[in-house]
C-alpha positions as CSV (number, residue, x, y, z in Angstrom):
1,E,106.0,-22.2,4.3
2,G,109.3,-23.4,3.0
3,D,108.0,-26.2,0.9
4,R,109.3,-26.5,-2.6
5,I,107.7,-28.1,-5.6
6,V,108.7,-28.8,-9.2
7,V,105.8,-29.0,-11.7
8,S,105.7,-30.0,-15.3
9,P,103.2,-28.1,-17.4
10,T,103.8,-30.5,-20.3
11,E,103.1,-33.8,-18.4
12,Q,99.6,-35.2,-18.9
13,V,97.7,-35.2,-15.6
14,R,95.9,-38.4,-14.6
15,R,93.6,-39.3,-11.8
16,G,95.5,-39.5,-8.5
17,D,98.3,-37.1,-9.6
18,R,99.3,-34.3,-7.3
19,V,98.7,-31.1,-9.2
20,V,98.9,-27.3,-9.0
21,V,95.9,-25.5,-10.3
22,R,95.5,-21.8,-11.0
23,T,91.9,-20.5,-11.4
24,S,90.9,-17.6,-13.5
25,D,90.4,-15.5,-10.4
26,G,94.1,-16.0,-9.4
27,E,93.7,-18.7,-6.7
28,V,96.6,-21.2,-6.8
29,M,96.3,-24.5,-5.0
30,A,98.2,-27.8,-4.7
31,K,95.8,-30.7,-4.6
32,I,95.2,-34.3,-5.7
33,L,93.3,-34.7,-9.0
34,F,90.4,-37.0,-8.0
35,R,88.3,-36.8,-11.1
36,Q,88.2,-34.9,-14.3
37,T,85.3,-34.7,-16.8
38,A,84.8,-32.5,-19.9
39,R,83.2,-29.9,-17.6
40,Q,84.7,-30.1,-14.2
41,I,87.6,-31.2,-12.1
42,E,87.3,-32.6,-8.6
43,L,90.3,-31.9,-6.3
44,H,91.0,-33.4,-2.9
45,S,93.4,-32.0,-0.4
46,I,96.3,-33.9,1.0
47,N,95.2,-32.6,4.4
48,P,91.9,-34.4,5.3
49,A,90.7,-31.3,7.2
50,Y,89.8,-29.6,3.9
51,D,86.8,-30.6,1.9
52,P,87.1,-31.6,-1.8
53,R,86.8,-28.8,-4.4
54,I,84.8,-29.0,-7.6
55,I,85.9,-26.5,-10.2
56,D,84.4,-25.8,-13.7
57,I,87.0,-26.4,-16.4
58,A,86.1,-22.9,-17.8
59,D,87.5,-21.5,-14.5
60,V,90.8,-23.3,-14.7
61,E,93.6,-21.0,-16.1
62,W,96.2,-23.9,-16.0
63,M,96.9,-27.1,-14.2
64,A,100.3,-28.8,-13.9
65,R,101.5,-32.1,-12.5
66,I,103.7,-32.0,-9.5
67,I,106.8,-34.2,-10.3
68,W,108.8,-33.5,-7.1
69,A,108.1,-32.0,-3.7
70,S,110.3,-31.2,-0.7
71,Q,108.6,-30.6,2.7
């Protein structure tokens, strides 16, 4: 709570980038893009207590690169 981020929806995302992802069911998450294929993305949490997430590309509404964060 109280964290602020600035994202760029036009920046190309690459492996290792911090990203914000919104899924088609409305879930929004900030993660690290670990891997992206034609069918899936694999996201890792900055907090190691959370397991990686694998999401089908068809379930991703949008993904934007985090270009600045204040914690």
